[in-house]
N, C-alpha and C positions, 0 to 999 in steps of 0.2 A: 567433433569440431562444432564449436558454437556457431550458431548463425549469426553472420554479420547484417543481416537484412531483415526486413519485416515480411519479404514476400516469400521465402520459403524457411523451412525448418532444417534442411541439410540440402547440400549440393548434389545433383544427380550424379555427377562422376568426381571423382579425386584425382589428384596427381599418380597415386599408384595404379589407377586404371589405365593412365596413358602409355603408349609405346615406348619402349627405350631408346629408339631412334630420335625421340624428339629433340628440339633444338636446346642448349644450354640457355637458361635463364636465370636470373638471380633468384635468391632462395626467397621462397614464398609468391613469386610471380605466378606461377603455374597454380597454386592454389586459387590465387585472385581470378586467373583467366577461368577456371573451372566454375567458379561462382557465377562469373559474368555469362558464361555460356548457358549454365542453368538457368539464371534469371530470364535471359532472352528467349529460350525455348519454354519456359513456363508462362512467359507472357504470350507468346505467338501460338501456343497450344490451347489458348482460352483460359489459363489460370485453373487447369484441371488438377496437376500434381504438384502439390505443394509438399509432398513427403509426409511421414508420420510425424505429427507435431504433439508435444505435451503441453497441456494448458491447465491453468487452475482458474476457475471464475468463479464469483460471488453473485449470488441470487439477490436482487435489490429492486427498489422500486415500488412504489404504493400500488395496492390492488385497485381497480377500477371500481369505485363505489357502485352498488347496485347491481352488479353482474357477477356471473360465475360460469366459468368456461365449462362446457359440457363436452365430454369425450366419450365415444362410443367404446363399448366394452371389448371390441376387438382391436383396440389401439389405433384406429384410424385417425383422420384429420378432425379437428374440432367442428362440431355441427351447429354450434350457435351458442346462445347465452341464455340465462334462465333468471331474469330479475327478480321473479317471485320468490327465489329460492333466498333464505337468510344469508346476508353476506357475511363472508368468512375471509380472514386476512391468509392470502397465500394461493398457490396453484396446486393441484392434485398431480399434474404432470408438467413436467419441465423438459422442454426441448432445448438440448445443449446446442450452442452456435458451431457453426462451421463443420457440419456434416459432410461426409460419412464419419461416424464415431466408430472407432476400433474397439475401445474399452474403457471403462471407468475404474480407475484404480482406488480412489478413495472418496468419502463423502463425509464432511463433519459440519455439525450444528454446535455452534457456540464453542467450538474447540474440541468437541467430543466426537470421536469416530462413531458413525453408525453403519450397520450391515444390513438392516432390514429394509433393501430396496432393490428394485428390479430394474433393468435397463433394455430397451429395444433396439437392437443393432441392424443395421447401421444408421438408423434414424436420429438414435441418441435422446429417446424419450425415457426420461428418469421418472420412477413412481416408487413412493413409499409402500412397503408391504402391508403396514396397517391402514393403507387409504386415507391416512390424515395429509392435510395439504402442507406444502413446503412454506415455510415462513419467509417472507420478503423483506426482512429487517437487515439484512447484509450479514446474518449471522451463518448462512448456508455456503459453504466452500466445497466445490467439485472439482477434483483432479482426474482428468481423463486424457486419452490420446485419440487423435482424429487426422482425418486427411487421407490421400491416396498417394502411393510411392509410384514415381515413374515406371512404365513398363521397360521393357528389355530394349525396345527400338527408342525409347527417350534417353535411356542411358548410352546406348551406342551413339546416338545423335549428340548428345553433350560433350562425349569423347572427341568425336569428329570435329566438332565446332570449336572446341577448347585448342585443339591441336592447331588448328587453321589460325586461331587468334594468335597463337604463341608464334607460329611462324611467320605472322605478319610483324609481331613484335621485334623479331629477331632479325627481320630483314631478309628471311630466307625465299629465295626466288621461286621454290615449289609450292609455295602458298596458293590455294584453290578459292580463296575469297574474291568475288568479283571486283574489277576496277571501274572508276567512275570516269569512264571516257565517252564521250559524245561525238567525236569526229575524228578522223583521221586524213591528212593531207599528204599525198606523195605524188611528186612529178606534175603538180598542177591539178591533181584530181582529189576532189574532196569526197569522202565518203562518210556519210552521217550514221552513227550506230545508236541503238537504243542506249539511254543512261542506265547502267547495271544497278545502281543506286535504287531505282523503283521498286526493286524487289522487298525493300523494307517497307514501302506503302502497303504491300499485300501481306505483310507479315511473315516474309520469308528470308532466308539467310543467302540464297545464292548457290548453296550447296545441294547437288541433286539428291544425294541420299538423305540429308537432313530433310529438305523440303518435302520429299517424298512421304516421310514419317509424318511432318507435321500436316500434310494434306488429308492423310488417313486418319488422324485423331481431331481435326479442326478444318474440315473442307471448306466452311463458309466463313473462315475468318473473324469468329466471333471474339469478342473482348474477354469475356468470361462467361462462366455458366450461369443458366437462369437460377432464379432464387425467388422463394415465398416470403412475403413480409406481412406480420398483422400487427396492428395495435394492441391486441388483445394478448398477445403473448408476453410472458414475464420476461423482464429485462435481466441481462446478464453483463458483468463487466470483467474483463480479464485482469489478473493480478499476478506480480512475480511469482514463479514457484520458487 
């Protein structure tokens, strides 16, 4: 199923995963609800599980004049620059974007496929076997797979949330999604209730089983995973595959 969104590469659950007892809705609605549930859980879980994505990137951008990235022989983080070294166009090691990287499928330079390269997984550090630098003139194209598939708890949560969204759409009274009721008046007595919609402010759905899983993977309600950026890294841009 092609991804209709830039958030995810695939839904966490599909209509085939839902129980047969689900309400009857128009064709395609359940697929849309599965995407909606998956996107919500992806956001609420801190954008950790985008699924396994396939991308092609092009290495471009000028090398910073006068500097040369130095990498430790053990493949660790760059430890600095060496301005005294002769300037050469390109980088010895390219860190592919959006790690963790699952596999590199193809590398081409100027349209010619090359096989003399190694990659460190899951960091996605790509290096030529001959030690030569990668050109940064837009001729390098790298096709690779990256991302983390949702765990079993995430898949089950997507099924639960999509099912309840479908019940709400069908007007099914058994829907477990919380209602936004703030007060009830009976026989002159008013009882104020907490707005059940406040769960959204805490990146929760209001469904106990789903929120329990979310608390286990994102207890501090983070918006996204931490990342590291450096102006010394080579730039890549994603192109259609």
